[in-house]
C-alpha positions in Angstrom: 35.9 -73.4 6.2 34.0 -71.3 8.8 30.7 -69.6 8.3 31.7 -66.7 10.6 31.6 -63.2 9.0 34.9 -61.8 8.0 35.7 -58.9 10.3 39.0 -57.1 11.0 40.1 -56.9 14.7 40.1 -53.4 16.2 43.7 -52.1 15.9 45.0 -49.7 18.5 46.1 -46.2 17.4 49.7 -46.3 16.2 51.9 -43.4 17.4 55.4 -42.5 16.4 57.4 -39.3 16.6 55.8 -37.6 13.6 53.0 -40.0 12.5 49.7 -41.1 14.0 47.7 -44.0 12.3 44.1 -44.7 13.1 41.8 -47.4 11.8 38.7 -46.3 10.0 35.2 -47.9 10.3 34.5 -50.6 7.6 32.5 -49.5 4.6 29.5 -51.3 3.1 31.9 -53.8 1.3 33.8 -54.5 4.5 36.9 -52.6 3.5 38.8 -51.2 6.5 41.1 -48.3 5.8 43.5 -46.3 7.9 44.0 -42.6 8.5 47.5 -41.3 8.6 48.1 -37.9 10.3 51.5 -36.3 9.8 52.9 -33.8 12.3 55.1 -31.3 10.5 58.8 -31.7 11.3 60.0 -28.9 9.1 60.0 -25.2 10.2 59.1 -22.5 7.7 61.0 -19.2 7.8 59.8 -16.0 6.4 61.7 -15.1 3.3 64.0 -12.1 3.7 65.5 -10.4 0.6 69.3 -10.5 0.7 71.3 -7.3 1.3 72.5 -5.5 -1.8 76.2 -5.1 -2.2 
């Protein structure tokens, strides 16, 4: 095989409607992880007690 060091190619940032994926830096073992950032797509409403009959 080849004696070249195993390196992962730099991956561009992935963007979709509610999700962003970024590549992390490799650690000491060479593992490359990914960050996933979720944008909230649900809205929170303040709770209101119902009217009493």
